[in-house]
N, C-alpha and C positions, 0 to 999 in steps of 0.2 A: 755519500750518494744515496738518494732516496730509493727504497726498494719498489718493487712492482705494485704492491698494494697502495703505497703512498701516491705513486704516479697515477693510479686509477682514481683515487680520491681527488687529486688535483684536476685531472681531465674532466671528471664528473662535475666538480664544482664549477669549472669554467663553462661547461655546457649549460648548466643551470643559469649561471649569470647571463650568458649570451641569450638564452631563451627568454629570460625576464626582460632583458634589454630590448630584444626584438618585439616582444609582446607590448612593452611600453611604447615603443615607436609606432607600432600598428594602431594601438588604442588612441594614442595622442594624434596620430595622423588621421585616423578615422573620425575622431571627435572634431578635428579641424575641418575635415571635409564635410561632416554632418552640419557643423555650424555654418560653413560656407553655403551648403545647400539650403539650410533653413533661412539664411539671410536672403539668398536669391529668391526663394519661394515667397517670403514676406514682401520683398521688393516687387515681385511680379504681381502678387495679390493687390498690393497697394496701387500699382500702376493700372491694373485692370479696373479697380474700383474708381480711380480717377478718370479712366476712359469712359466709364458709364456716367459719371457725374458731370462730364462736359456736356451740358445740355444744349449749348449753342442756340439759346433762345433767339428767335427771330431769324435764324439762318438755317441752312441745311444741316441736320444733325450728323455727327460723325458716324460713318457707316460701320465702324467697328464696335459700336455700343452693344449690339445684340450678341456679337461673338464674345465680347468681354463679360457680359452678364452670364452667358452660358458657361464660360470657363469658371467664373466664380462659383456658380451653382454646382458645377460638377466637382469642384474642390471643397464643397461644403462650407463655403465662407458664410458667416452670419450676415444675412441681408435684411433682417427685420429692422423696422423703424427707420428706413432710409428714404431719401427723397429722389425718386426716379421719374418725377413728373416731366411731361413734354418730350420724353426721349423716343427715338425711333428704335424699337426692339423687335421688329418683325422677324418671325421665325426663331426667336430665342428659345433655348432648351433649358427650362428651369424645373423639370420634373422633381417632385418631392422637396423642392427648396423651401426654406423658411422665410417668407416675406410678410410675416405678421405685422400689421400696422404700417406697412410701407406705403408710400404715396406713388401711385402710377397714374395719377390724374392726367388725362389727355395724352397719355403715352400711346404709341402705335405698337400693338402686339399682334398684328395679323399673323395667322398661322402659327402662333407661339405654342410650344409644347409645355403645358403646365399641369399635366396629370399629377394628381395627388399633392400638388403644391399647397403649402400652408399660408393662407391669406386672410385669416380672421381679422376683421377690423381694418383691412386694407382699403385705401382710397383709389378706386378705379373709375371715378366719375369722368365721363367724357372719353374714356379709353376706347381705342379701336381694337376689338378682339374678334373680328370676323374670321371664321374658319379655325379659331383656336381650339386646342384640346385641353379642356379643364375637367376631364373625367376624374372623379374621386377627389377633386380639390376641396379644401376647407375654406369657404368664403362666408362663414357665419358672421353676421353683423357687418359685412363689407358694404362699402358705398359704391353703387353702380349707376348712379343717376346719369342719364343721357349716354350710357355706354352702348357700344355696338357689338352684339354677340351674334350677328347674322350667321347662320349655318354652323355655329359653334357646337362642340360636343361638351355637354355639362352633365352627362349621365353620372348618377350616384354621387353627385357633389352635395355639399352642405351649404345651402344658401339661406338657412333659417335666419329670420329677422334682418335680412339684408335690406338696404334701401336702394331700390332700383326704379325710381320714378322716371318715366319717359325712356325706359330701356328699349332698345331696338334689337329684337332677337327672333326675327322671322326665320322659320325653318331650323331653328336650334333644337338640339336633342336634350331634353331634361328628364330622361328615363330614370325612374327610381330616385329622383332628386328630392331633397328636403327643402321645401320652400315655406315651411310653417312660419307664420307671422311676418312673412316678407311683404314689403310695400312695393307694389308694381303698378301704381296708378299711372294711367295714360301710356302704359307700355304697349309696344307693337309686337305681338306674338303670333302673327298669322302663320298658319301651316307649321307651327312648332309642335313638338311631340312631348307629352307629359305622362305617358303611360307609366303607372306604378308610382307616381310622385305623391308626396305628402304636402298638401297645400292648405292644411287646416289654418283658419284664421288669416289667410292671405288677403291682402288688400289689392283687388284687381279693378277698382272703380275706373270706368271709362277705358279699360284696356281693350285692345283689338285682338280678338282670339278667333277670327274667322278661319274656318277649316282646320283648327287646331285639334290634335288627338289627345283627348282627356279621358279615355276609357279606363274605368276602375280607379280614377283618381279620388283621393280623399280631400274634399273641399268643405268639410264641415265648418260652419260659422264664417265662411269667407264673405268678402264684400265684392259684389259684382254689379253695383249700381251703374247703369248706363253703359255696361260693357257690351261689346259686340262679339257674340258667339255664333253668328250665322254660319250654318253648315258645319259647325264643329261636331265632333263625335264624343259623346259622354255616356256611352253604354255602361251600365252598372256603376256609374260614378256616385259617390256619396256627397249629396248636396244638402244634407240636413241642416236646417236653421240658417241657410244661406240667405243673404239679402241681395236681391237682384232687381231693384226698382228700375223700371223703364229699360231693362236690358233687352237686347236683340238676340233672340234664339230662333229666328226664322230658319227653317229647314234643318235644324239641329237634330241629331240622333240621340235621344234620351231613353232609349229602350231599357227597361228594368232599372232605371236610375232611381235613387232614393231622394225625393224632394220633400220629405216630411218636414212640416213646419216652415217651409220656405216662404219668404216674403217676396212676391213677384208682381206687385201692383204695377199695372201699366206695361208689363213686359210683352214682347212680341213673340208668340209661339206659333206664328202662322206656318203651316205645313211641317211643324215639328213632329218628330216620331216619339210618342210617349207611351207606346204599347208596353204594358206590364210595369209601368213606373208607379211609384208610390207618391201620391200628392196628398196624403193624409194630413189634415191640419194646415194645409197650404193656404196662403192668402193670395188670390189671383184676381182681385177686384180690378176691373178696367183692362184686363189683359186681352190681347188680340189672339183669337183661337181659330181663325179661318184655316180650314184644311188640316188642322192638327189631328193626329191619329191617337185616340185614347183607348184602343182596344185593350181590355183587361187592366186599365189603370185604376188605382185605388183612390177614390175621392172621399174617403171617410173624413167627415168633419171639415172638408175644404170649403173655402169661401170663394164662390165664383160669381158673386153679384156684380152686375155691371160689365161682365165680360162681353167682348164684341165678337160677332160672327160665330157663335157657338150654336150648333143645330141639335135637334132632338136625337138624331141618329148618333152623334158623337157621345152624348150623355148616355144613351142606351147601351153603348159598347163598353162603358166603364162599369164600376160597381162601388158599393160602400158596404162596410161591415156592420152587421146588426149587433144587438146586445140583448141579453135577457132582461136587464133592468130597463124599465121604460125611460127613465131620465137619461141614462147613457145612450139608449137607442136614439133619443131625440137629438142629443149632442152629436152623435155620429152621422146624422143625416147632413149631406152637403147643402150649403146655401146656394141656390140656383137663381138665375134671373126669373122674374115674374112669369108664370105660365108654364114653366118647365116641369116635367114629371121627374121624380127621383130615379136615379139609375137602379139597376137590379140590386136586390139585397142578398148579401151572402150571410149564411148562418154564422153565429158567433164562433170565433176561433178561440179555443181555450187558452192558447198561448199569446193572444193578442192583447 
């Protein structure tokens, strides 16, 4: 008969075996349940993806498409390089989602929540994005031709080098946005706000920017030929080397704006406010200047030959910078229509 010590060892060994068996059961059962969960999750993700991809072209799109896309985005499903064109995705929540290279052409994304979404190279041509939130989104190189961003929030977004010909974005907020190198020809941007935006090299030929807020915006080397900037505000905007042939700047506020070396032949500056603006080296031949305010404007080296409706009082309210060197002094004198006297001369500025 085994003694008490042996009985203790037998009981202890049995308990260890039981514990191992229990742990094995739990682990195996847990693994099975995890596998079942993973399978269900993959099935649900696949079904949600199929739900989105049911485009129902020519018919009313499935009302669950927006919810399915939102669910996929929230579960961090890879959505790059997909074809979601023509879908109805109104109100979809895809904040921070990766949609790089995805096609959302002609999709309806009204009121969509797309803050900080990654959309570089995405195709949003013809997409309806009215009232959408694209704050901080990456749209570098995206295609937005004919898209509708009316009243959309695009603040702090990256739209550099995007193609947005015929974009409709009236009343949209582009605060602190990067639009450098963007193509916005024939875009409708009336009442839009661009304060703090970088628009260097932006193509805005024939764009409608009436009443737009462009205060302090960097527009260096931008193209604004034939653009409509009537009643727009551009206080302290940087317009150096901008080309704005035949542009409409009637009633625009350009106080203290930098228009150095601007090409504005045939532009309409009627009743524009140019007080304190720099027009040094600007070419304004044939421009309309009726009622324009030039108080304290710098006309050093500017070409105003052939300007229309410029009176002596306007010229006298401006100035040009002199130079100690006679040849430089001659070059600094603005070219005025025949019979006009030079504006007041300011002494040479050592830092000029």
